[in-house]
N, C-alpha and C positions, 0 to 999 in steps of 0.2 A: 609135593613129592611127587615124580612123575616117576613109575617104574615100566621098565619096557622088557618085555618078554622076547626072548632072542631065542632063534632056534639054536641048536648046539650041531653045530655044521663042522666045529674041529674043538679037540680040545684045549688047544692055545686061548681061545675065548672064556674057556669056563670063568663063570665066576666074576666077571668083570664087569660093572656098572655104566651105564652112559649117560652122562649127563649133558650140558647144554654147550652147546661150539663154544669155541676159545673165544673170550673177548664177547660174550652177549648173557644177559644177565636172563634171571630165572625166576618165575613168581612160584614163591611156596605155598600153597593154599593152607586156611586153617583148616585141621581137621575136624573139628565141631562143625563146619560148613555142612549142609547135605548133600550125597554123594552128585548131585544132579549139577551143584555149583563147581563139582573137578575138573580142570582140564581134560578135555577129552585125547584120549593118544592120537597120536599122529597114525597116519596110514601104514598099514604092513605092505612091508617088501617082500618077495619070495627070496630071500639071498640063498643064493648058488653059490658064491664065493667069499663068504663071510661078511661081518656087519659095516655097511659103509654110510658116513654119517654124509647128512645132506646138507645143503648149502642154502638155508631158513631162517628167517628170525623167526625168535619166540613170539608168538601172538598171544594175548591175555585175552580172553572173552569176555562179553559184558558181565557186571556184575548186577544182580537185581537185587533191590534191598525194599522188602518192605513196611509199608508205611505204618504210623501209629502205632510204632513197636516198643516194648515197656523195658526194654535194654537188657540189663546194667549196661550202664553208656562209661566211657567210649567201647564200642561193640569192637570187635576185629572183621574186616572186611577180606584181606589178603594180604601176603607177605611179598615182595618184592626183593631178590638177591641177585647179586652179581658173582661169576665164578672167582673175579679177582677179589673175591673178601677174604680168601684164603691166603692172599698173598699180600695185599697192604689192606690198611683201613679203609672203609668206605661210607659216607654221607650219603643217606637216602633225602629226597623230598618230594615235593606233589605241588602241583600249579593248577589254576583255572578256576573257574567257578563255584565257589561252595570252598574251596580251598584258602587261596590269597587273594580272591577277587568277592564281591559281595554276592551274597551272602557269604562273609566270612567264617572261617575254621568251623564248618560243617563235617568236613575230612580231613584228619592230621597221621602223620606218620610219624613213626618210631625212625630218627634218623640215623641210629646206629644198627637197627635190627632190619628195616626195612618193611616192620609191621606197620599198615594201613587200617584206621579206625575212623566208624562216624560217632560224633560226638552227643548227637541228640534226635528225637526220632524225625522221621521226614512226614512230608504231607505231598500227595501228590499233584492233588489241586493247587498247592502253591508251586509244583516246581516237580516235572513229571521226570528229568533226566538231568545228569552233568556227566559233562565230558572233561575228566583231570590227564593231565602226564606227569609220570613219573621220572625223576632225575638219580644220575649217581656221579658223584665229584670223589674225588680225594681230598685230603685233610687240606689240602693247599686249594683248593677250589677246583681244579682242575678235571674236566669231563673226561670219566673214563668208559661210559659208555652212553649212545644213544638214546633221547628220553623216549620211553613206550606210553603210546594211548591208553589210558584207562576210561570206559564206557559203564556208568552205575545208573541203572534202571531202577524209579521206585515204583513196588507191587502196587497198583492199585485194591483199597480195601473199600467195602459197602458202608461207607461213612458219611453220606449225605442221603436225606431226603428231597424228594420229588419235589419242586417249588412251581406253583402256577404263578403263570405271567400277570394275575387281576386274583383278588381273592373273592372279587363279582364280577360275572358276565351279564350282559343283559342280551336278551332275542326277543325275535316278536315270530309270529307264525300268523296266518289268517283262520279266522274260526271255520270248521267244516273242513279243516284239509285231510287228506285221506291220509294213511298210516304212510311212514316212509317222506313223508315232507321236510326238508331241512330246516332246523331253526337256527344254530349257529355253533362254533367250534371253541371250544378249550383248550389251553394250552399247557403243560409242564413241563419242565427242564431238569436235570438231574447233574449234578457237579461231577458225578463222579464216571469212571471211564467208560464212555458210551459203546467201546468195543466188546466190552465185558456184559453180565448180566447185571453187573452192580447199576449199570447206567442205563438199561433198558424199561421203559417205562410202558406201564398200560393203565386204560380208565375201567371204570364201572360207575353206574348209576346206585348211591348209595341211599337214596330218600327221597319222595317226590310229596309236595303238600301244595293247596289240597290234593287227596286221593277219591277226586271225582272228575268224570264217571268213572274212569277205570287210577286202581294203585299203580301202573305201569304205562302212565299215558307218553312216556319218552323213555329213548336209548340211547346208549353213546357209542362208538365203535372205538375199543379196546386199546386201538393201536394210534388211529388219526386224532381222538378228541371229539370226532363231530357228532351232532345231537340233534335224534330224525324223531319224529313221531313216532310211535308204537301203536297207537291205537286210535280208532275213531270216535267222535263224540266232541270235540272242541266247540266249545259255544261260549261265546263272549258275554251276551245276556245272561248265563251262570256263573260261568267262570271266567274273572278277567284276565289272573295272572296265576301262575306257578312259579313255586319256588323247588329247585332239583338240585340237588347234594350230589356231587360229583366227586370220587377218589381218583387219588393217581400212585401205582406201587411199582417198584422199580423189584429187578432179579426176576424180570416178566411177569410183572403180575402176580408172585408167589406171597402170598399172605402172610406163610409162617417163617420166610424168611425176608422178605424185603421188606423195606420203610416205605411209609405212606403218608398222602396228605391230602386236604379235601378241599375243594371252592364250593361255592354256590353260583349254579346259572338261573335266573330271572326270565322266564316267558312268560312276553304279554301274549294275547290271545286278541289281535285286530280284529277290528269290528269290519265286517262286510254288510250289503244292504241285504239282509233277508228276512228283514220286515217291513213291510209296505206300511205308509201313515195310515190310520183310521180315525174318521169325525167320532167324536165324544156323543154328537147327539145325531140324527136322520132329518130335523128340521131347524133353518133358523128364522129368525124375523128381525125386520127394522123399519125404521119410518125416514122420511126425509123431504123435508120442504121443496118445494118446484123452484125452479131456477136457481141451486144451491150448488156449488161445484165444488169439491175438495172434501166432503163432508163425508167421515167413517161412519156409514149405517147400520154395518153390523160385523158381529167379531165371529171367526171360526174358529173351535179348538178343534187340535188333533192327538193322540197317542200316538207316539213314534219310540219303539224300546231298541232304536238301534242306539249307535254313540251320539250323546247330545253336542251339537251345536259343530256337527261334520256332515258332509254331502249326504252320505247315508241317512241322517236326519232331519237336515234342512226340508221343509214343507213351499210347494210350489204349489199355489192354487191357479184355476181357471175356470171361466162361467163357460160352460159344453152348451148351455139352451137357455132361452127365456129373455136374450136380451139381443136382441138383432141389429137396434142401430147401437151399440156400443155406448152406454150408459155408466157401464159399471167397470170397474175392474176389481183384481183384489192384489191388497200387496203382501209382505208375511213382515210379520213383526221379529227382526233378528233376533231379540231374547226370547218372547215366549212361544214364537214360532207359529202361531195365530194369525188367522187370515182375516185381515181385514177390507172389508168389502166399501168403496169408497165411488162415490159421481165422479166421474171424468168428463160427462157429458149432462148439461142443466137438461132435467125431467120438468114435460109440463104438465101440469093436474087436467088441464083440456083435453088432454090427447092421451093421456096413461095416467090411472087412477092409482095402478098398481100393478109389482113385475113378480111373474114367478120364474126363479133362476134356477138352474141346476149346474152344483158346482162338483168340482173335482179335484183333490188335490193327489201329488206323487211328490216324489223325491228329486233332489239336484242329480242325485247321481242314478245310475238304472239300478233295475233289480237286480240279483245275483243268479247265477242260474238255476233253472227249476225255480225260481219262486213267482208266484200269480199275483195277480192285485187282489185285493181283497172286496168282497160286496161293501162295506163299510167307507170306503174310498170315495165315495159321491153323497151328496146331501143335497138338499132343496133348500131353497132362500126365499123367503115372500118379504117383499118391500113393499110398504103403503107409500103415496105420494100425497102431501098435505097441499092446500089450496091455501095460497097467500095472493095479496091485494098485488096484481102486477102495475106496470106505469103504462100510459097509453104512449100507443107508438106511429109516426106517421108513416104510412104505408109507403110513398116516395118520398125518401128523404137521401140528398138532395133534391128539390124540384127545379126544375128550370121551365120559366116561359118567356118568350118570344113578346116585342112589344116598341111600337118608333117611343121614341124619346120625345120628350113635351105632352104627351097626354094630359088634360086638366086634371084640378084634383075633382075627387069624387069619383074616377072613374074602376069601372070593378075589373080587376083583372086576374082572379082565380079564385078557388075555395081552396085552404089548404087547412083542411080536416085531418084527424088521427083516431086509432082505432083502439076501444080499448079490451085487452084480451080476456077480460075476466069477464066470460060467458055466462057463469053462475050467479053473478053480484051485478044487483041492479046501483048503478052509477051513473052521474053525471061528468060530461067533460065540457073544460072551460080554456078559453084561449086568451093568450095574453103576449103583449111583446116582449122577447127577452134583448136582443139587440136589432136597432135602426137606426145606421150611423148620420144617415141625413134628415132622418125623421118625417120619411116621405111616402110612410104607408099607416093601414089603419089594419085591424083586425078584428073583425066579431065577434065577441067573446063567446057566443053562443053557438054558431056553427063555421067557424074558422073562415067566413070569404072575408077576403083581402082588399082593400080599396086605395086610391093615391088620395095622399092628404097634400102633396103640393106635385108641380110640375116636375116630372122626371128629366135630368140632364145629362148627357150621355158624356159630355165634356167635363164634370163635374170630379174633384177631387176624389169622392169616393167610389168611383167608378174605377174598376182592375180590370183591364182587357173588356172594355164594354159590359161588363156582369157586373150590377149589384147587389150585396146579397143586406140578408135580413135572417134571424134566428126567431123563431115563435115556441112559446110555451105550452103544453096541454096538461091541464090537473085534472086527476077524477076526486071525486068526493070519500076516496076510504079512508079507512081505521087502519092505518094511518092513511096519510093522504100520500099518492104516488104520480108523479109526473116525467114527461119525455119532451126531448128539443127538435126541432127542424130547424132545417133551412132552406128558405125559398131565394132562388136563384135568377134573377130578371135581367135577360140578355136585350139591350137597348141597341134597336137600331137608328142609324141614325139619321136626321134629317138635315138639310142645307138651314143651319140657322146660326150661321158664324161667318159673315165677312172675310175675305181673305187681308191682310195686314201687308203693306211693302216691304221688302229688305233691297236693300241698307238703309238704315234713317238719316247716313250723312255719306259722302261721297267727295272728292277731287278730280278737279278737269282743269287740262289747259283752257288760256283763254282764246287760243286760236284753233281751228280745227284740225282735228291730223286724227291719225289712228287711236288714237286716245277715246275711248268711252268707260262708261260706268254701266256694270253688269246690275241688273236687277233681279229679284224675284219676289215670290210671296209667299205667307206664310198663314195656314187655314188649319181651325182646332179641329174641322169634322174631318171626316172622314172620307174615303174613296165610295162612291163617285162625285160626291160632294167639294172635289178642291182641285186641281188642272187636270187638264190646261188652264191657264190663265190668258185673259184677256187682259193688255194695257195700253191704256189710252192716255191722249194729254186732255187737259179740258179746255174746251172753246174759250174761256175765259177763264181770265184776263188774256186780251191775245197776243199779249205778249210771250206767253208763254211756248204758244204755238211757231211765235214767229221765232225765237230764241232756239228752242229746244223741239228732237225728234226724237222715237222710238223706233229702234228696228227688233225685230221679234227672232228670236233664236231660235227659242223651240218651246216647248208647250208652257215650260216653266222659268224659262227664263227671257227677258230681252235686254234691250242695250239703249240707253242715257245719253246722246252725243248734241252736240251744238247743230244747230243749224245753221248761223249766219258766221262770216267769215271770222268776227272777232268780236268778242265779249268782255266788258272789263272787267279787271280782276276784282273778285268781292264775294258774299258767299249770297246766293240766291236758292229761296224756297221754292222747290219746283213741286208743284201738285201733280199729283200722277193715281188717275182711275184703273182699279185693279178689280177686274169681273172673274168670277170664277166659273165652273161648269156643273153647278147645281140644277136642281130643277123645282121651282125655278130660281135660276142664278142670283147671287148677290153680289156687288159693286161695293166698294170702298174708295173714297178719295184720301189719299195719303200723300204726307209732305216729305220729301227727301232734300235734307240743306247739300246745298255742291257749293264748294269753293272752287271759284276760277281764278287761276294764277297762273303768271308766266312760266314757260317752262325750259327748260336745256334740248340740246339737240337730240336727247335722248327721249324724250318726252315726260321727264321727271320735272315736278315743281322747283323752281329753284329757291333759295334762303329767301333771297330778295323779295322774288314772286312770292314768297309767303307770306313775309311782311306785308308787301302793297295790297295781298290779297284782303288781310285782313285790315289796313288800315294802320293810322297813327296808333302807337303805342298809348301807354297811361302816360306816362312821365311825357311824350312830346304834348299832349293835351294839355297837361298842366303850364308847361312851357309857354305853349301859344296864349292861354290867359293872360300870364303874365306879361307877355312880349304886348297883349291888348292894352293891358294897364298901362304900360311902360307908351305904350304910342297915342293913347288918348290924354295921357299929361302931359306928352310935346305939344299934341292936336291945344290941349287949355293954354302952355303956357304961350303959344306964338298969339294966342287970344289975347294975352296978360291976365289971364284970371289964377296961374300958379307962379310959385317964383323958380329963380334959376335952379335949384336941387332938382330938378327933376327931367332935366335936360336928359336927351340919348345920347350917349358917349359922354356926359358931363361925372362930377363926381360922386350921382348920387346913385348913376345907371350900373357904376362899378360895385355896386351890392348886388345886382343880379347874377345871377349864375345862368349867363345862356345859353352854356352845356345842355342846360334841361331841354334846347329845340332841337337838339340833335337825334336823329334815328339811330338805334343800335347799329352797330358797323357790321354783327352777323346773327345769325338766329341759332347758330347751331346749340349755343348755352340753352337756348330755349327748348329747339326740340328733341334733345337728348337728356334732359331730364327725366326724374320719375315723375309717376303719376303723384299729383296731392303738393308737389316740392317746386315753387316758382317764387322770383324776384316780385316782390309785392310792386314794384313801379312797373311791371309788364303786363302787355297785357294776354290775356288767357288764350291757348292754344286753341283748346276745343269748345264747344257751341258756346257763343255769347248771350249774354243775359237780355233779353229784352226790356227795355225801359219806357217810359211813357216818353213823346217827342214832347222837348222841351222849346219853347218861344223861341220865335225869329228874331236873329239879332237884335241888341235891345239900343236906345237910343241911347246916347252920351252921356247924356243927364242919368240916365235910369242904371249907369254901369255899378253902383254898389249894389241894385236889388240883382244884378244877373250874376254878381261874383257870389251873393248869399244864396241865391237859388242853387247854384254850383255847388256851395260846401253843402248844402242840405240833402241835395243828390247824392253826394260822395259819403254821407253820412248813412245813411241810407242803403248804399252798394252793399249787397251780403259778401261781393269778395275783398272787400277793404281788408287790412289789416287792424285788427283788433288792439290796436294801442298806438301811442300819439307819435307820430313820423310825419316824414313828408308827405303832404296833402297828395294823393293820387286819383286821378280823373279816370274813369274807366271808356272804355272806346264806344263810339256812338254807332258804331257800322257802317257801313255805306251809304251815301246820300244822307248827310248829316244836317241837321235841319238849323244848324247853326248859320250865323249870318255870315258872309264874306268880309274880312277884312280888305279888299281891294279897294274899297270905297276911301279909304281912311289915305292923307294925305301928310304930310309930316317936313319941314324944313332940316335943310342938311345941315345945317348948323352943327358946330360942336362934331360933329360925325367924322372927323379927321383922325382923330385920334384913335379910332378902331379901325381894323379891315373886317371889311363885312361882306366879303366877294365869296366866303363859303355857304353863302344863302343861296347863290345859284344852282350849287349841288344838293340842295332841298326836294328839288321836283316843282313841278308844276304849283302847287300850294301856297308857298313862299315868294313864288317870282314877285307879287307886288313887295314884299319886303327889301328884295334885293335890290328890286329897281328904286326903291325909297334913300337905303344907306350903303349898298355895295355899285351905284352906278359912277361914282365918282361927280363932276361939278355938273354933269347934264342930272 
């Protein structure tokens, strides 16, 4: 109910009550609400001409509702009324969150009276405010007033304790830190309204354990929660960890009205290198056998009160005096932190029988500021060296000597002696051979004198780069015995002990002089200057060599062999050539080169037919000739009446013989193009021909049987003959055959008309007689 106090300017207005403007609703407040919740009066106007109605809507101020109210519920908040409810029935309703939207039915309204209620306790932490709209309609649902906005605010109560983000906080601080050093920050939050004292939190330290060296080693900032050191004296070696209980209280830290909570802060005191390492003893001792490397001779122990297995605790050792040659080093055991004095360079008893070392220990990390090294950080180490039997050694290893090859057996080369390093032991050294590949040397077992057991040859397979190597053993008679090896290298100086050899061994040349020539050279197993330039000569005997051949010098190592005469019959010739080297004295050698002379084409190349001519008749042709001889002799005997008609040439018996065996091969391409080792068994080998003993001169006709038998035996013993039954093939006899000529044979031409022997004219001069006998017609 709003009462307006109006100045009495006119008696006519006296006693009038002003209500809401027509068509507007008014909010009638519950008299039970506190006066502060009443609608404030509108602004007063100095009315000089009476009361004048202002053109404005009623505005309902925000409604404040305390949270956690105990009721009873429903509890009236406000009444909404329209001035039209005097004329017609009005129905009231509210909409919005908390009314017809979740959370539902927090607020309700009496539809007839317009009284609005809260139905249950409010929780500001759940929802701090509500915005509703009030509606007025007639009984038909027609709007009679515009909706009014209602704002409801939940008043905060201190119903929530501060909550720490973690119940345990961990932090660290270096030992020896100054007061005021930051350690960590703890944080608590309060769900209450932070704009009021209900949500303002303050901190304080409740307890500390242990309380050493002071019960107040740490303090906390009341507003920020930063924990800092309050007193000096933090020492990790005495107290490694502190437990601090901190409290957070709301109501700005008022312990009488505020709510509190606690958390634990664990402060770890971290180590700094404020304790230098110290040896547990002032002197240490050890011993080591000489020539032993990698042996631990002494263990050094230290004490360090800093945190184990940290850089402030890990020890680093070094030798500061007593070992100028660097025989020893000190390694740190990562588990025990001990220093292991180790031999890294062999010691010699004959040079040093003992060592006096001064060693120092420090940490991996430098000492903290203001901390000095202790006098106990240095110590002495005495190391005794034990004498052992050492092996003899050769002072000059490998030893190189030079001498000419070919020195006779028994020649003293050198004395290859060893030295026994054990000067304080009376021992004898004996020598023996360990490696002598060619068995050329001998060594005296007592004094190491090396002599030759055979002539040394520089051209031997045991020589590498003119050097021969032998290994010898020197052993003492100590307990236990010891031995050492030495290598003797002998550089052999070349002498001219190898004659040169002619190259190549075979060649081919045209039967008529031309630009064609054979290039020849020589190979010599000796070394310079006992090799070229070479001298190539033809021997004086036999005279035919110089008559048929000539040598032209090209340079120091090469010459050319060519024909001297205008024509040389095709064939294979053994040409001897004398080759002389440039040694002092020079050596000569007569070598044979097989030269195949053959007819050539216009390009100077040996023709296929020429190759056959140079090689002579093939093996098959030789067999055919022998068969032909048998036929001719039989015909000769028939004419004398000693054989039957069955043996006549051209008769029925002659038809059993295959005269094609007398024909030369039409071409040699199939012979020359074959791979090595593959040839027909009835062809003459293309390569060098084997040499056989000369056969007897042409036989007497009565001894033809013996002649044939001898030919069979020669064929059986021929290494080039096939190892299976086949047509008997006679070997090529070479040029200048010792077989007799068939030119002395004569025969009747009777019966020859049945065969045409004119093709014998195409077989060359060797078959000219047969051509005359059988192919010449009646003459």
